[in-house]
C-alpha positions in Angstrom: 7.7 -12.2 79.0 9.4 -11.7 75.7 9.8 -14.8 73.5 13.2 -15.6 72.0 13.3 -17.9 69.0 16.4 -19.9 68.3 16.8 -21.1 64.7 19.6 -22.6 62.6 21.5 -20.1 60.6 24.2 -20.4 57.9 26.4 -17.2 58.3 29.4 -16.8 56.0 29.7 -20.5 55.5 29.6 -21.3 59.3 26.7 -23.1 61.1 25.3 -20.7 63.7 22.4 -20.3 66.0 20.2 -17.4 65.0 18.6 -15.5 68.0 15.3 -13.8 67.0 13.2 -11.5 69.2 11.5 -8.1 69.2 13.7 -5.0 69.8 14.8 -5.0 73.5 17.9 -3.1 74.8 18.0 -5.3 77.9 18.1 -8.5 75.9 20.5 -7.0 73.4 22.9 -6.3 76.2 22.5 -9.7 77.9 23.2 -11.9 74.9 26.0 -9.6 73.7 27.8 -9.5 77.1 27.1 -13.0 78.4 26.7 -15.1 75.2 29.1 -13.2 72.9 26.4 -12.8 70.3 27.0 -10.6 67.3 24.5 -8.8 65.0 23.9 -9.9 61.4 22.7 -7.0 59.3 21.9 -9.4 56.4 19.7 -11.7 58.5 18.4 -9.1 60.9 19.1 -11.2 64.0 21.8 -12.0 66.6 23.9 -15.1 66.2 26.6 -17.2 67.8 28.6 -20.1 66.2 26.8 -23.5 66.7 28.1 -25.3 69.7 27.0 -26.7 73.1 28.9 -24.1 74.9 27.3 -21.2 73.0 23.9 -22.7 73.4 24.3 -22.8 77.2 25.6 -19.3 77.2 22.4 -18.2 75.4 20.3 -20.1 77.8 21.8 -18.7 81.0 22.1 -15.1 79.6 18.3 -15.1 79.0 17.2 -17.0 82.2 14.5 -15.0 83.9 14.4 -12.5 81.1 12.6 -14.4 78.2 11.0 -17.5 77.1 13.1 -19.6 74.7 11.4 -21.3 71.7 13.8 -23.8 70.2 11.7 -26.4 68.3 13.0 -25.4 64.9 16.6 -25.6 66.1 16.0 -28.9 67.7 14.4 -30.4 64.6 17.3 -29.2 62.4 19.9 -30.7 64.7 18.1 -33.9 65.3 17.9 -34.6 61.5 21.6 -34.0 60.8 23.5 -37.2 60.0 27.1 -36.1 59.3 29.7 -37.2 61.9 30.9 -33.6 62.3 27.6 -32.2 63.3 26.5 -31.1 66.7 23.3 -33.0 67.7 20.6 -32.5 70.3 19.0 -35.5 71.9 16.0 -36.6 69.8 13.4 -36.2 72.5 10.3 -34.0 72.3 10.8 -30.4 73.1 7.9 -28.4 74.6 7.1 -24.9 73.3 8.5 -21.9 75.1 10.5 -23.9 77.5 13.0 -22.5 79.9 14.1 -25.5 81.9 17.6 -27.0 81.9 19.8 -26.9 78.8 19.1 -29.7 76.4 21.9 -32.4 76.4 24.2 -32.6 73.4 25.1 -36.0 71.9 28.3 -35.1 70.0 30.7 -32.4 71.2 32.7 -32.0 68.1 32.0 -28.9 66.0 33.0 -28.6 62.4 35.1 -25.5 62.0 35.6 -25.7 58.2 32.6 -26.2 55.9 34.4 -28.7 53.6 36.4 -30.3 56.3 37.5 -33.8 55.4 40.7 -34.3 57.4 42.0 -37.8 58.3 42.5 -38.6 62.0 46.2 -38.9 61.3 46.4 -35.1 60.7 43.6 -34.2 63.2 46.1 -32.6 65.6 47.5 -30.1 63.1 44.9 -27.4 63.0 44.4 -27.3 66.9 48.2 -27.0 67.3 48.4 -24.2 64.7 45.5 -22.3 66.3 47.1 -22.6 69.8 50.5 -21.3 68.5 48.8 -18.5 66.5 47.0 -17.4 69.7 50.2 -17.5 71.8 52.0 -15.4 69.2 49.0 -13.0 69.2 48.3 -13.2 65.5 45.2 -11.2 64.4 41.9 -13.1 64.0 42.0 -12.4 60.3 45.5 -14.0 59.9 44.5 -16.9 62.1 41.5 -17.7 60.0 43.5 -17.4 56.7 46.3 -19.7 57.9 43.9 -22.4 59.3 41.9 -22.3 56.1 44.9 -22.5 53.8 46.4 -25.4 55.8 43.1 -27.2 55.8 43.3 -27.3 52.0 46.5 -29.2 52.1 45.2 -31.6 54.8 42.0 -32.4 52.9 44.1 -33.3 49.8 46.5 -35.5 51.8 43.8 -37.7 53.2 45.6 -40.5 55.2 49.1 -39.2 54.4 50.8 -37.8 57.5 51.5 -34.1 56.9 54.3 -34.1 59.5 56.3 -36.5 57.3 56.3 -34.2 54.2 59.6 -32.9 52.8 60.3 -29.7 51.0 60.2 -31.7 47.7 56.7 -32.8 48.5 55.6 -29.3 49.3 57.1 -28.0 46.0 55.0 -30.6 44.0 51.9 -29.5 46.0 52.5 -25.8 45.1 52.9 -26.7 41.4 49.6 -28.6 41.7 48.0 -25.5 43.3 49.3 -23.3 40.5 48.7 -25.6 37.5 45.6 -27.6 38.5 43.8 -25.3 40.9 44.8 -22.1 39.1 45.5 -20.2 42.3 46.7 -16.7 41.9 50.1 -15.5 43.2 48.7 -13.7 46.3 46.8 -16.9 47.3 49.9 -19.0 46.8 51.8 -16.7 49.1 49.1 -17.1 51.8 49.2 -20.8 51.5 53.1 -20.8 51.7 52.9 -18.6 54.8 50.4 -21.0 56.4 52.6 -24.1 55.7 55.8 -22.2 56.7 54.1 -21.3 60.0 53.2 -24.8 60.8 56.5 -26.5 59.8 58.8 -23.8 61.3 56.8 -22.3 64.2 54.9 -25.4 65.4 57.1 -28.3 64.4 60.3 -26.2 64.7 61.8 -27.4 61.4 64.7 -25.1 61.0 65.1 -23.5 57.5 62.4 -25.8 56.2 61.3 -23.4 53.5 64.6 -22.1 52.3 64.5 -24.5 49.3 60.9 -23.4 48.3 60.8 -20.4 45.9 58.0 -17.9 46.2 56.0 -16.9 43.1 56.6 -13.3 42.1 53.6 -11.1 42.8 52.2 -9.0 39.9 52.8 -5.3 40.3 49.2 -3.9 40.2 48.4 -0.2 40.2 46.0 0.9 42.9 42.4 1.5 41.7 41.2 5.0 42.5 38.5 7.6 41.9 39.0 11.0 40.4 37.6 14.2 41.9 34.5 14.2 39.7 33.7 10.5 40.5 34.2 11.3 44.3 31.8 14.1 44.0 29.1 11.9 42.4 29.8 9.2 44.9 29.3 11.5 48.0 26.3 13.2 46.5 24.6 9.8 45.9 24.3 9.3 49.6 21.5 10.9 51.6 22.0 9.2 55.0 24.1 11.6 57.1 25.9 8.8 59.0 26.8 6.9 55.8 28.0 10.1 54.3 30.2 11.0 57.3 31.7 7.5 57.1 32.9 7.9 53.5 34.0 11.4 54.1 36.1 10.2 57.0 37.6 7.4 54.9 38.7 9.7 52.1 39.7 12.7 54.3 42.1 10.7 56.4 43.0 7.8 54.0 41.6 5.1 56.4 41.1 1.4 56.0 37.5 0.2 56.5 38.6 -1.6 59.7 40.0 1.7 61.0 36.7 3.5 60.2 34.5 1.1 62.1 36.9 1.0 65.1 37.1 4.7 65.5 35.9 5.9 68.9 34.7 9.4 70.0 37.8 9.7 72.2 40.0 9.2 69.1 38.9 12.5 67.6 41.3 15.1 69.1 39.9 18.5 68.1 42.4 20.3 70.3 45.4 19.0 68.3 43.4 18.4 65.1 44.4 14.8 65.0 42.7 11.4 64.7 44.3 8.6 66.8 44.2 5.3 64.8 44.6 2.5 67.4 45.9 -1.0 66.8 45.7 -0.8 63.0 47.2 -3.3 60.6 50.3 -4.8 62.1 49.1 -3.8 65.6 50.4 -0.4 64.9 49.1 2.9 66.3 49.4 6.2 64.4 48.1 9.7 64.2 46.6 11.3 61.1 45.6 14.9 60.6 42.0 15.9 61.3 40.5 18.0 58.5 38.7 21.1 59.9 36.0 20.5 57.3 35.6 16.9 58.5 35.5 18.0 62.2 32.5 20.3 61.4 30.8 17.5 59.5 31.3 15.0 62.3 30.0 17.5 64.9 26.9 18.1 62.7 26.4 14.4 62.3 26.6 13.8 66.1 24.2 16.6 66.9 21.6 15.1 64.5 22.1 11.5 65.6 19.3 9.9 67.7 20.5 8.3 69.8 23.9 9.9 69.9 26.9 7.6 69.7 28.1 6.7 73.1 31.5 5.0 72.5 32.2 4.4 68.8 32.1 7.3 66.3 29.8 5.3 64.0 27.6 3.0 66.0 24.9 0.6 64.9 21.4 1.6 66.0 20.6 -2.1 66.5 23.5 -3.1 68.6 25.0 0.2 69.9 28.4 -1.2 68.9 30.8 -0.7 66.0 29.5 -1.1 62.5 30.6 -4.3 60.8 33.1 -3.7 58.1 31.0 -5.6 55.6 28.1 -3.1 56.2 30.4 -0.1 55.4 31.5 -1.9 52.2 27.9 -2.4 51.2 27.2 1.3 51.8 30.1 2.2 49.4 28.9 -0.3 46.8 25.3 1.1 46.9 26.5 4.7 46.6 28.8 3.7 43.7 26.0 2.0 41.9 23.6 4.9 42.5 26.3 7.4 41.2 26.7 5.4 38.0 30.3 4.7 38.5 31.3 1.6 36.5 34.9 1.2 37.8 35.5 -2.1 39.6 36.6 -0.4 42.9 35.8 -1.0 46.6 35.9 1.2 49.6 39.7 0.8 49.8 39.8 3.0 46.6 39.0 6.0 48.9 42.3 5.4 50.6 44.2 5.0 47.3 42.6 8.2 46.0 43.6 10.1 49.2 47.2 9.1 48.8 47.3 9.8 45.0 45.7 13.1 45.3 48.0 14.1 48.1 51.0 13.2 45.9 49.6 15.1 43.0 49.3 18.2 45.2 53.0 18.0 46.1 53.0 16.2 49.5 56.3 14.3 50.0 55.8 10.6 49.6 57.6 9.9 52.8 54.8 11.8 54.7 52.1 10.0 52.8 53.6 6.6 53.7 53.6 7.6 57.4 50.1 8.9 57.3 48.9 5.7 55.8 50.8 3.6 58.3 52.6 1.5 55.8 55.5 -0.8 56.8 58.7 -1.5 54.9 60.5 -4.4 56.4 63.8 -3.5 54.7 65.3 -0.2 55.9 63.1 2.7 55.0 60.6 2.9 57.8 63.1 4.8 60.1 63.3 7.5 57.6 59.6 7.8 57.2 58.8 9.0 60.7 57.0 12.3 60.7 56.4 14.5 63.8 52.9 15.2 64.9 53.4 18.8 64.2 54.2 18.0 60.6 51.1 15.7 60.3 48.8 18.4 61.6 50.1 20.9 59.0 49.2 18.6 56.1 45.9 19.7 54.5 43.6 16.9 53.5 42.6 16.8 49.8 39.0 16.5 51.1 39.2 20.2 52.1 40.1 21.2 48.5 37.3 19.1 47.1 34.8 20.6 49.7 35.7 24.2 48.8 34.5 23.7 45.2 31.0 23.7 46.8 29.8 20.8 44.6 29.2 18.4 47.5 26.0 18.7 49.6 25.7 18.0 53.3 
C-alpha cells in the first residue's frame, strides 16, 4: 500500500499541510476531489490549509488507499506555543498509522500571518467575509479586502473599530501615506475595504463621502516591440509553454484567462475564443487567429497525455495550470531572451492592444476585445458584433508571416 507523508508547509505565507507520495493518479483524484487539495509546483507536493477539518478530509479521502505517516506534522504542531496555532494532542504517534483522526486541542486557525487583533474587534473579519460571500465577490477581492482591513484592526489594538468616525479614518489614511509610505493604488484598496465594512456590513449611510481619494498616477502600459516578442517566443523550446504565450499575445488575454481556457472554448467553426467569467464576472468573445488555431492543433496532437478538459493542463494534476506557473514561464523566457525591460506576462496583453491600434484598428473595438469596463457611459457604445470581432486580424498573424518565429 502506498505511503503518504504529511508534513508542515508554509505556502504563500499560510500554514498548510503538505501531502507527499509517489505519483498515483488514483490518490491524486482522491485528495483533490474529497480533500480539496491543490498542487504546489514550487514544493512539488499537494497541500491544504492547516485545520482540523482539512486534516480529517485527508484522512478519510485516503482511507483504505494508503498508509499515512504523520510524525513530522505531529511534532511540528505539538511544539507550537502561539495561541492562534492549531495543535495536535501531545501523545505518541505510531508510524504509518491509519486509525481514527488525531484529536485537536485548539480549533482556532490563524488566517493572517501577522494577525494580532483584539477580541473587541474579533467579529469584524468574519462579518466581512460572510457579506463578501453573500455578494459573490471574487476570491481575489475577498482576500484583498480582508487583508487590508486586518491592517487597520492590528493598529487599533483595543480601540473598537465600530466606533470610528470619518475624521478618525482620515487621520489613519494620512498615517498610511506619510508613515507607511503606501502607494496610491494600495490606498485605494484600503479605502475600498473600509468602505465595504462601514457601508455594506454596518450600513453606515454615506460614511465615506467626507473622505477624499488620492489621485492615481497615470502610468503608461509596459509593452514589448515586435523584435522583443520574436526573441521572447524563440527563447522557449517547450511546445506547451510556447502555445501559452502565443495564445496570450494573439488574443490579448489576461493570465487568469489563459489558465482557465477549456477545449470547448475554442470554436474553430466561428473562429472565436469564448472567454468565460473573466474580470468583473464578464463573458466575452475574441477572435481566433487561424495561425494560432494551427499551432494549438499541433500542440494537442503532440501532447502526451492529451488535455482532457482545459486547453493547458498540468501533467501532475490534470487540472488547469496555476497562474503563478505561467508567470514564471514568461519570466524565464524573458531572461533567456536577454530582455531587460521590467515587464510581466501582462505586457503581452498591452502589446497586443498597442499593436492593433498601430495597425489602424478602431480603439472602440480594442476595448471590447479586451473586455474593459467603463462605469461612466461609454460601454454601451463599445459593443462590437461577433461578425466584426471575427474579421479583426490578430497582430500575431502578421508577426508569424515574417517567418522569424520557430515552432
